[in-house]
N, C-alpha and C positions, 0 to 999 in steps of 0.2 A: 676543674682548677684546682690542684690540691690543697686540702685544707675549707672547703668551698662545701658548704652543706644547700643543698634543695631548698625549695619549698615541698611539703609533703602536699600531694592530690588527694583529692578523698572522696569526687562524685560519685553517689549512689544510683543507680536503675529500682525504682520504686515501680513494683510490679504488682498491678489488680488482674483477676482473674472474670469468665466471663459472667458470675456469678456476682463483682463487684467486691470481696475476698480479697485482704490484703494478703500477697503470700511472703513475701521480703522484700532481699535487698541484696544486690552484688557492688563488689567493687568494682572496677575498671582495669583494664591490660595496664600496669605501668613497664611500658619498652617492650622487653620479652619474658614478661611476667607472668604468667596466669592467672586468671580472677581469682578471689578469693570459694569456696562455694559454701552455702548455707544448706547443710545434709539436715536439716531439719524441715524445709519449706516442701509443697507440694499439695495437692490435692487430694484428700482420703475420699477412696471411695468402697465402700464395701472390708474397710481395715486394708486398704491397699492402695500404696503410692506409687504414682509413675512418671517418668522425665521425658522430657522432650528438648533436643537443645537447635539455636537457631543463632543466627549472627543479625548483628543492630551496627548500624554507624552515627555517630554523634560529633554534631560541631558546636562551636558555640552561636549562640544567635547573633554575630557580630560578625559573623561570616571566617574570622580570623582560623585560620589552619591548623583546628584540631581535630582529627579523624580519628578515632579508634574503635576497634571491632570488639565487641562483647559476648559472653558466651551463658548465655541465659536457660539457666536450668531449675525452669516450673511446669507444670503440664494441669491439664484437668483430662480427665476421663469421660467420654461419650461414649457408651454400649464399646466397641471394641477398639476404638481408637482415640488419639488425642488429639484435643485439639484447644490453643490459645492462642490469648490474642495480649500482645503489649502493647493494655490501653492508655498507661498513662508513663510520661518518661519525665520524673522532673533532676534535672541534675545543676548539683553547684560546688562550684572547684574550690579551693582552701583560699584564694582572692578574691573568691566575691562573683564572678563573672557568671553568667548563669551558659547556658550549653542547653541545646535543644534535640526533639529527635528530629533527624530529617528523611526518614524511613519507617516506613507503617508497614508491616505486614500482617496476612494472617496465615498461620499454617497447622496444616494438616496430616498427620504423621502417625503412620501405624506404630503400633502398642512395641515400646521397645522392653519396658522390662515390668516386674511387675514390685520392686521394691528400687529406693533409692540407688543411682549408681553411681559416684563420682568420675565427672569427665576431663582430661586435659584436652586443649586444644593443641595439635599436634597437626602438621605441616599434613598430613594424610588428611583429620579427622577436618581441617576445613576446606582441603582440597575436594572433597564429600561432600559434602553441606552445600559449599557451593555447585558444583556440578548440580545439583538438584534442584538447586534456586533457576540455573539455566535451562533445567528441561523441560520447566512445565511449560505446556503451547503459548507458542505465540498469538496475539490476538487482532483481530479485525476489528474496529471499533466504528458503530454505528451512533450515530450524532443525531440529538432533534431538540429544538424547541415546544413543549408543549403546558397547554394551559392547565398547569396546577391548581392555579388560584383565579379569581377574581370571575366575572360576570358570566362565563360560558365555562365556566371548568367545572360543573358537573358533569357535562360529557366529555369536556377535553379530559378530564383523570383518564379515561378508559385506554387511553393510547399508551402511555405508559405501561399499566397494567400489559396492553395487549404485547407488547415490544420485550419486556422483562418475561410473560408466558412462552414466546415462540425462543427466544433467546437460547434459555435457561435447558429448552426439551431437545433444541438440535446439540447446546454442549455436552447435556448427557448421552446422547447416542453417536458421538461421537467426532464433534464439530464438524468442521469442512478442512476438504485436502485440497493444496493447491500442488502441485508437480507433486513431490515427496513430501511437501511438510504438511503438518499438521495445526490449523486454526481454532481457538477457539472466538464467539462472539462475544462482543463488553460493548455495553452502551455509556454514551455521554448526553448526557440527560441535562435540559432547562427549565426552568417554568419562567413564561413569558407574561406571567400575571393579567393572561388577557388583553398583553398591551400590544400592535403593534409593530409598533416602531422598536421596542425592545426587543421581541421576536428577530427583526430582521438583525438587530447589532449582534444578535446568540446567535446566530447561522452565520454569518460572517464572522466571529470570533471560532465558532466550531472550525473550519474551511482552514482559516490561518492561522489562528492560533495551534488548535486544539490540533490540527489535523489528522481531523477522522478522517478514516477510509469512504465511506457513504452514507446519505444522508436521510432518515426517515422525516415524514413530515410533521406537522400541527394539525389543528383542527380548527375546520372551517376556511372557507375561502378565502376572505378578507385576507389571512393569515395566507392563504398557500399562493394567492397572487405577487405577493409582495416575495415573499422569503423566498422561491420558486428561482425568482429574478438573480440571488446568490449562488444557486447552486450553476445556475445557465454561467456565469461571470466565470466563475471557478471554475465550470467543467466536472463538475463534482455529481455523479447519480442522484436524483433525490424520487425515492418511491414511497407515496401520501396515500391516504386513506381518509383523509381528511377534511377532503376541498372537491367540489363537485361542480363548480361553474364553470362551466365552456368558457369562459374569458381566461381560467389559467391554461386551455388549450390552445388558443386561437392565436398565440402570438410568436408558432415558426420557432419555439424552444426544443432544445434537444435534449436537457436532461433532466425535467421532470414526466413522472412515469404517475397516473392515478388509477384507484381504485376501485373507489366509489363510480356509481353509473350516472350518465352525467344530469348535470343539477337541471336543464330545458326540458329532460323526459318525467322527473319525480311525478309530475300529479297525473300520466298518459292514461295508467292503467286505471286509475280513482275517474279519468272521466269517461272513460267507456266505462264502468260500472255503473258510474251516473244513468247512463240509457237508456241499462237494462232494469233498473229498480222498479215496483210499481207502488203506485205509481214515478214516473219520472219527474223531478224537481223541477217544481214552473221556471225557477228564479232562483241565480248562485251570487255567491259574492267571493269575491279574492283581494283576500288581505297579504300582505308581500313586508316583511321588512326590508330596508334601503343597502343591504351587504350584497357584495357580487353574487353572490347564491339566491340568494331571494329577486333581483331584478332580474336575473337570467330567467329564472324560474315565473316569474310573471311573465316576459316578453315570449315565450315559449308555451305558456297556458291557454293567454289569451286567444291564440288561432283554435287551440284544441278545439275549447269551449264553443267556439264559433263553427267551426266542422261538425262537430257534434249536435248542434242546435239547440243547442245548452243558451241560457236568456242570463248573461253578465248584466246585473246590475248592478254591482256596485265592484270597483275598482279603486283600490285605495292602497298605499303604499307608508309604512309606519316606522319611526326613527329606531333601529336596532336598540337592542337594551332596553324599550321600552315597559312598563311597569301599568301603566294604566290604559286599559282598554273600553273607559268607558264610555266613549263619544263614537267611537266604531261598536261595539255593542246595543247603545239605542238605535242608532240607523238601522241596524239589522233586525232587531224589533217592530220600528215602527215600520219597514220594510215588508216583513213578515217573510221573509227572505226562506226560503226553503234550504239551500245546501250552503256550507263555509266554508269555503278550502285556505288554510291558512297557512302563510310559510313564514320560519321564523327559528331562531333557539328553541332550547329548552325551555328556558328558566321563561318566557315571553308565550309560550302556548300553556305553561301553565297559569301564568297569570290570567290569560284568555279567558281559561275553561274557569276559572275561582268566581272571575266576575262575572262568567255569565250565569252559572249559578246564582249569585247575588242579585245580579239586574233580573232573573228569571228570565234568561233571552232562551227561547228553545227553538231552532231550528228543525226541520225535518231529520238533518244528518250536516257532522262539521269533518273533515278529515285534517289532520296537518302533517307535516314534510317530516319531523322529529319528535322523540317522548314516546311514542305508543309503542315501540317495541322494546321500551326501554324497562326494567324493572324497579327503576327507581324511581321513571313517571306513575308506576302505577300505585308503589308505596306512597309516596306524596300526596297523590289525590284521592287513595283509598278506593272507596266505592263508586265518586265520582269518576274515578276514569274509566267504568262503564262506556260501553255505546262509544267512541272515542276509534273513528278511524283513522289507518293510517297505511305509510308502508314500508315495504323491505327490500331488500335485492338480496336477504341470505338468512335460512331458516335451517337449525339444526336438523341436519339430516343425516340417515347412513347409507344416501346413497351418491353424499358427497367426499370421495374417497381423498387421502392425502398421506404424502410420504411419512409425515413424522406422527400424528396425531392418528393415524388412522381410518377413519372420517369424522365427518361435522358435529354426529354425537357422540362422541367418544370426548371429541377434544369440549364440548360445551359441561360435560358432566365434570372434566377434571380442572373448566376452568371455575365452573360452579364453587366447588371443593375449595381449590385454591382461594378466592378472593370474596367468595360470598357474595355473590351474586348473580345471576345470571346474561351469558354473554350477549349483545343483540351484534345487527352488521357491523357499528362501528369496530369491537373489540374485534369481530373476522377480517373486517379489511384493514385493522394494522394487524395482527398475523398475518393477513397475504401479503402486507408490504417488506417482512422481515424475510419469508421464503422466497420471494421474488428476485431479493437481492443473494440471498444463497445459491438458487438455484441459477445464477446469471453466473456467478462470480464459480460455481462449478462447470459450468456449461461453457466460460470462458478460459480456467484452467487457468487464473490471473486477476491480479488485485488491479491492473492497470486500470483508472477508470474509464476511459475512451476505450478497452474493450469491454467492461463488465458492462456501458450503457447500452451500447451494441447487441448484446447477449441482451439485455431487457424488453430492447426495444421487440427482439424475435421471441421472445416469451411466449410458449405453449404447453403449459402443464394444467394439469389437476390438484387443485387441492381444494380446504377443507371450506374455503368459502367460493368454489366454483372454478369454472376456467382461467384462467390467468393468458390472457393473448389481447395487444395491446393495439388501438388503431396507429394509422399514420402519425394521430396527430399527439400520442400518447394516453388516450385516456381508454378503458375499460368500458367495453357495453355487456349493461346484466339487467335482464326484464325485473318490472317492480310487481311484488305482490302484493295488493291489496289488505291490511289484516283488520280487526278490530278488537278492542277489550270485551270482552263477555263476559261475568261473572270473575272478574279478578285475572283472567288471563286473553292470554294472546291466540285470536283464530285467523287464519289464514282462511282467507271469503274469495278472493277473487283471483286470477293470474292473469290480467291482459285480454284474455278469450271466452272463458265463461268462471260460472262461481265453484266453488272448491266446498264451500260449505254455503249454510242461511245466515246470509247477515240479517244482523238485528235492526231493521229499518221499516219507519219512520223511527226515531227514539224517543221515549217516552218524555212528556216535560219534566222539569225537575221534581213540580209538586206529586205525582205520581212514584217517584223511582222508590 
């Protein structure tokens, strides 16, 4: 309208670099006018300035239809590439309404220039930039709810590390090709805080709201029993390496697959070894937690002990997350039990050993379902970890070949270098879970959940974890190797049939260590 003056808007983009330094600001586009450039900003590196450009969308926080595009001219040089992130975007217009960022991107671009170049956003430039964004590989999203915090997070935390390590490796190798299209893997992970009910809700959100393509598992059989019901309900395949209870695979479910050896057989190799020790233990105590895995474990270990002719004098169950074992340890001491077999989680095992030392309980041998293969276990106990027996279905070996990592030994070395701790069988099974889904996608040449599910069921390939082939119920079958901590290191001592190395037996009393 003639004679009418419009209010001048003057929102700003406040740009921070990755190192936290403030780089400057840009006025936004008004109509067809281009943004003003600030030729003085940019990150100096060896006296040179560099430039990258990108497109950002802005809208008001109240959702009103302001949607503008911006040309941000600021960059940071890292080696021979420019990497920049718009970390903060604070905008305010002339009438005081807040504007927020609705798109957050990280852009890696080739080196453009060794000096600042004024850039005008012509239609050609805009088209080029948008085409580059669209050219990024499509994603296949894998979702999981993991124990990042809470009572069992000391083991649960291995799984996100394993998943990320596998995803990064596969993406760096070019990703996955389905038909004529190439995909990269992405992860959507939630922290279930070691709460099984929260875990179920998060898996429901992953498939119903987040629309992930496929599911990876949590840690723990109780969690997997509950969470696999979600994958079955929504017909989304889940491959998990954190739950081993037979209960998971006894419900005629079609969309759950497990890469841990059956929980019912965890002590099989240990019981076989007990019969070959000199002297053979005269009495055995079986102590198991009340979760799904350990209930299954106890149920199947009793007949193994009976068949081996071993005398079971204590058969006790304790509550999951128990911290006080003094009563059970006092019974072991008063009955002079020779062999103690304990099924539980790592925190429980740590408490059991510490309290055994405190109460001066000295069986000839004790063996645990978890903890012993873990570097964290040995660090937590120090010299007190010595002599503990355990079991594992995986040890890093050059004989276990892998499509992406070369072999298990190479994998273990690379993993330890990145994360600062040695991988155990939990980590290896987690990596195998990702590889199983990827292998099935490639075999099916499809992202259809039903077709990928069928390809998972038909899996038959070698991995760093071992042979991946599932039974009709969806569970893998791997032999357990008995291990012992000797002088701070894990030693394989028995493979189920014969000794691989000399076990340190009987265990010396605490006063003589």
